[in-house]
C-alpha positions in Angstrom: 171.4 56.5 16.1 173.0 57.2 19.4 172.2 53.6 20.5 174.5 52.3 17.8 171.6 50.7 16.0 170.4 51.8 12.6 166.6 51.1 12.4 164.0 51.8 9.8 161.4 54.4 10.5 157.8 53.3 10.0 157.4 55.0 6.6 160.5 53.3 5.2 159.5 49.9 6.7 156.1 50.0 5.2 157.7 50.2 1.7 159.2 46.8 2.2 157.7 43.6 0.9 155.7 42.2 2.6 154.3 45.5 3.9 153.8 44.2 7.5 156.2 45.6 10.0 157.2 44.7 13.5 157.3 47.4 16.2 158.9 46.4 19.5 157.7 47.9 22.8 160.6 50.3 22.7 159.9 51.5 19.2 162.4 49.4 17.3 160.8 49.1 13.8 161.8 46.6 11.1 160.0 44.7 8.3 158.4 41.4 9.2 160.5 39.5 6.8 163.7 40.4 8.7 162.6 38.1 11.5 163.8 35.2 9.3 166.7 35.5 6.9 166.8 33.1 3.9 169.3 31.0 5.7 166.9 30.7 8.6 164.0 29.8 6.4 166.2 27.0 4.9 167.0 25.6 8.3 163.3 25.8 9.3 162.6 23.4 6.5 165.0 20.9 8.1 163.6 21.1 11.6 159.8 20.4 11.6 158.2 20.5 15.1 155.7 17.9 16.3 152.8 19.6 14.5 154.7 19.4 11.2 155.3 23.2 11.0 158.7 24.6 10.5 160.8 26.3 13.1 164.4 27.8 13.3 167.2 26.6 15.5 167.0 28.6 18.7 170.2 29.9 20.2 171.4 31.5 23.4 173.3 34.7 22.5 175.3 37.0 24.8 175.5 40.7 24.0 178.3 42.7 25.7 178.0 46.5 25.6 178.1 49.3 28.0 175.2 51.0 26.3 171.9 50.0 28.0 169.8 51.1 25.0 171.8 49.0 22.6 171.4 45.9 24.8 167.7 46.5 25.2 167.2 46.7 21.4 169.3 43.6 20.8 167.2 41.7 23.4 163.9 42.8 21.8 165.1 42.0 18.3 166.5 38.5 18.9 163.9 37.4 21.4 161.2 38.3 18.9 163.0 35.9 16.5 162.8 33.2 19.2 166.3 33.3 20.6 167.4 33.5 24.3 169.3 36.7 24.9 171.8 37.2 27.8 173.4 40.6 28.3 176.5 42.0 30.1 177.6 45.6 30.4 181.3 44.9 31.0 184.0 42.4 30.2 184.2 40.9 33.7 180.5 40.0 33.7 180.7 38.7 30.1 183.6 36.4 31.0 181.7 35.0 34.0 178.7 34.3 31.9 180.8 32.5 29.2 182.2 30.3 32.0 178.9 29.6 33.7 176.3 29.5 30.9 175.8 27.4 27.8 176.1 30.0 25.1 176.0 29.7 21.3 177.7 33.0 20.5 179.0 36.3 21.9 178.4 39.7 20.3 181.1 41.9 21.8 181.7 45.7 21.9 185.3 46.9 22.0 185.3 50.2 23.9 184.1 49.6 27.4 185.2 50.9 30.8 187.4 48.6 32.8 188.4 45.5 30.8 187.9 46.5 27.1 186.6 44.2 24.4 190.0 43.2 23.1 191.1 41.8 26.4 187.7 40.2 26.9 187.8 38.6 23.5 191.2 37.0 24.2 190.1 35.7 27.6 187.0 34.3 26.1 189.2 32.4 23.6 191.2 31.0 26.5 188.0 29.7 28.2 186.4 28.4 25.0 188.4 28.6 21.8 185.4 27.4 19.8 183.0 30.1 21.0 181.9 32.3 18.0 182.6 35.9 19.0 181.3 38.7 16.8 182.9 42.1 17.3 180.4 44.9 17.2 182.0 48.3 17.5 182.2 51.8 16.1 185.6 52.5 17.6 187.9 49.9 15.9 190.5 50.5 13.3 190.8 48.3 10.2 194.1 47.0 11.5 192.6 45.9 14.9 189.6 44.4 13.2 192.0 42.4 10.9 194.0 41.3 13.9 191.0 40.1 15.8 189.6 38.2 12.8 193.1 36.6 12.5 192.9 35.6 16.2 189.7 33.8 15.6 186.8 36.3 15.8 183.8 35.0 13.9 182.9 38.3 12.3 183.2 42.0 12.6 180.3 44.5 12.4 180.7 48.3 12.6 178.2 50.6 14.4 175.7 51.9 13.6 174.6 48.4 13.2 172.3 47.4 10.3 169.8 45.0 11.8 169.6 42.8 8.6 173.4 42.2 9.1 172.9 40.8 12.6 170.0 38.7 11.3 172.3 37.4 8.6 175.0 36.5 11.1 172.5 34.7 13.3 171.6 32.6 10.2 175.3 31.7 9.7 175.5 30.8 13.4 172.6 28.5 13.0 174.5 26.8 10.1 177.5 26.4 12.3 175.4 25.0 15.2 173.7 22.5 12.9 177.0 21.3 11.4 178.6 20.8 14.9 175.5 19.0 16.1 175.7 16.6 13.1 179.4 16.1 13.7 178.7 15.1 17.4 176.0 12.7 16.3 178.0 11.0 13.5 181.4 10.8 15.3 180.9 8.9 18.6 184.4 7.6 18.5 185.9 11.1 18.6 183.6 12.0 21.4 184.6 8.9 23.3 188.3 9.8 22.9 187.5 13.3 24.1 186.0 11.9 27.3 188.9 9.6 27.8 191.3 12.4 27.6 189.7 14.2 30.5 
């Protein structure tokens, strides 16, 4: 699609199992099961809420793209899954939000006016070398994609985007978030040394 998102039409979605589909206010259609990938279901089993039911790890995700329709679709899709979504339509705004907000990951387009995604990615790495950055672009060569992955990009996704692929990446990010949280809880000495170094 022109928005850079490949979505299911209603007829195709109804053929999925289970048959229930989700239709967002702007008409983004996908099967109900896509709200939670198998990885997310696994993590839900490890995080019961006070009522004893299961829930996924919620994340704050930044999407950076100069296409307003793409950003709106990403917001609807991930907010429906329970995540907090922040958007930026240029690299300067994205960099400011990385500095000012507590983010769990950045989904970054490459071709944008002003500061492009490559420069934005490298500046984000300077601000927070541990920030997972997922490159999402339809205008990137294999060589550039390989270079960005070598420089520390978390993943690379080509447009038009398959929504299940983004859901899968979100599941991987949940795994990373959980591992880091456990490391922080079980290694107080390392955290103490980190504070002493500042």
